[in-house]
PyMOL CGO cylinders between C-alpha atoms (Angstrom):
from pymol import cmd
from pymol.cgo import CYLINDER

trace = [
    CYLINDER, -1.71, -108.99, -96.07, -4.04, -106.20, -95.97, 0.3, 1, 1, 1, 1, 1, 1,
    CYLINDER, -4.04, -106.20, -95.97, -6.11, -106.36, -92.74, 0.3, 1, 1, 1, 1, 1, 1,
    CYLINDER, -6.11, -106.36, -92.74, -9.00, -103.95, -91.65, 0.3, 1, 1, 1, 1, 1, 1,
    CYLINDER, -9.00, -103.95, -91.65, -8.14, -101.26, -88.84, 0.3, 1, 1, 1, 1, 1, 1,
    CYLINDER, -8.14, -101.26, -88.84, -10.20, -103.94, -86.37, 0.3, 1, 1, 1, 1, 1, 1,
    CYLINDER, -10.20, -103.94, -86.37, -7.34, -106.25, -86.78, 0.3, 1, 1, 1, 1, 1, 1,
    CYLINDER, -7.34, -106.25, -86.78, -4.42, -104.02, -86.76, 0.3, 1, 1, 1, 1, 1, 1,
    CYLINDER, -4.42, -104.02, -86.76, -2.81, -105.55, -84.24, 0.3, 1, 1, 1, 1, 1, 1,
    CYLINDER, -2.81, -105.55, -84.24, -2.15, -108.63, -86.00, 0.3, 1, 1, 1, 1, 1, 1,
    CYLINDER, -2.15, -108.63, -86.00, -0.50, -106.84, -88.97, 0.3, 1, 1, 1, 1, 1, 1,
    CYLINDER, -0.50, -106.84, -88.97, 2.83, -107.25, -87.43, 0.3, 1, 1, 1, 1, 1, 1,
    CYLINDER, 2.83, -107.25, -87.43, 2.24, -110.83, -86.17, 0.3, 1, 1, 1, 1, 1, 1,
    CYLINDER, 2.24, -110.83, -86.17, 5.24, -113.07, -87.44, 0.3, 1, 1, 1, 1, 1, 1,
    CYLINDER, 5.24, -113.07, -87.44, 5.20, -116.29, -85.27, 0.3, 1, 1, 1, 1, 1, 1,
    CYLINDER, 5.20, -116.29, -85.27, 4.37, -119.22, -87.69, 0.3, 1, 1, 1, 1, 1, 1,
    CYLINDER, 4.37, -119.22, -87.69, 1.55, -121.17, -85.85, 0.3, 1, 1, 1, 1, 1, 1,
    CYLINDER, 1.55, -121.17, -85.85, 3.18, -124.98, -85.12, 0.3, 1, 1, 1, 1, 1, 1,
    CYLINDER, 3.18, -124.98, -85.12, -0.23, -126.79, -85.56, 0.3, 1, 1, 1, 1, 1, 1,
    CYLINDER, -0.23, -126.79, -85.56, -0.92, -128.20, -82.25, 0.3, 1, 1, 1, 1, 1, 1,
    CYLINDER, -0.92, -128.20, -82.25, -3.78, -128.18, -80.28, 0.3, 1, 1, 1, 1, 1, 1,
    CYLINDER, -3.78, -128.18, -80.28, -7.03, -126.52, -81.72, 0.3, 1, 1, 1, 1, 1, 1,
    CYLINDER, -7.03, -126.52, -81.72, -5.26, -125.70, -84.87, 0.3, 1, 1, 1, 1, 1, 1,
    CYLINDER, -5.26, -125.70, -84.87, -4.09, -129.17, -85.55, 0.3, 1, 1, 1, 1, 1, 1,
    CYLINDER, -4.09, -129.17, -85.55, -8.02, -130.18, -84.71, 0.3, 1, 1, 1, 1, 1, 1,
    CYLINDER, -8.02, -130.18, -84.71, -9.38, -127.87, -87.21, 0.3, 1, 1, 1, 1, 1, 1,
    CYLINDER, -9.38, -127.87, -87.21, -6.77, -129.02, -90.08, 0.3, 1, 1, 1, 1, 1, 1,
    CYLINDER, -6.77, -129.02, -90.08, -6.65, -132.65, -89.58, 0.3, 1, 1, 1, 1, 1, 1,
    CYLINDER, -6.65, -132.65, -89.58, -10.38, -133.04, -89.39, 0.3, 1, 1, 1, 1, 1, 1,
    CYLINDER, -10.38, -133.04, -89.39, -10.78, -130.34, -92.16, 0.3, 1, 1, 1, 1, 1, 1,
    CYLINDER, -10.78, -130.34, -92.16, -14.04, -129.19, -90.43, 0.3, 1, 1, 1, 1, 1, 1,
    CYLINDER, -14.04, -129.19, -90.43, -15.55, -126.13, -87.81, 0.3, 1, 1, 1, 1, 1, 1,
    CYLINDER, -15.55, -126.13, -87.81, -14.36, -127.11, -84.42, 0.3, 1, 1, 1, 1, 1, 1,
    CYLINDER, -14.36, -127.11, -84.42, -17.18, -125.86, -81.43, 0.3, 1, 1, 1, 1, 1, 1,
    CYLINDER, -17.18, -125.86, -81.43, -15.60, -125.64, -77.99, 0.3, 1, 1, 1, 1, 1, 1,
    CYLINDER, -15.60, -125.64, -77.99, -16.93, -123.85, -75.32, 0.3, 1, 1, 1, 1, 1, 1,
    CYLINDER, -16.93, -123.85, -75.32, -14.91, -121.33, -72.94, 0.3, 1, 1, 1, 1, 1, 1,
    CYLINDER, -14.91, -121.33, -72.94, -13.91, -124.29, -70.51, 0.3, 1, 1, 1, 1, 1, 1,
    CYLINDER, -13.91, -124.29, -70.51, -13.20, -126.86, -72.97, 0.3, 1, 1, 1, 1, 1, 1,
    CYLINDER, -13.20, -126.86, -72.97, -10.61, -123.87, -74.74, 0.3, 1, 1, 1, 1, 1, 1,
    CYLINDER, -10.61, -123.87, -74.74, -8.92, -123.39, -71.44, 0.3, 1, 1, 1, 1, 1, 1,
    CYLINDER, -8.92, -123.39, -71.44, -8.33, -126.99, -70.88, 0.3, 1, 1, 1, 1, 1, 1,
    CYLINDER, -8.33, -126.99, -70.88, -6.71, -127.25, -74.51, 0.3, 1, 1, 1, 1, 1, 1,
    CYLINDER, -6.71, -127.25, -74.51, -3.19, -126.95, -74.48, 0.3, 1, 1, 1, 1, 1, 1,
]
cmd.load_cgo(trace, "trace")
């Protein structure tokens, strides 16, 4: 995967997401999810 220098720290990222929490909600609903900072912090 080619990433710009801005995202260089993610080039070695090798953890596969488990599809829990916010990721699960986004993939299940298949639409963008908008959360406030407070809501995001409360998400498991």
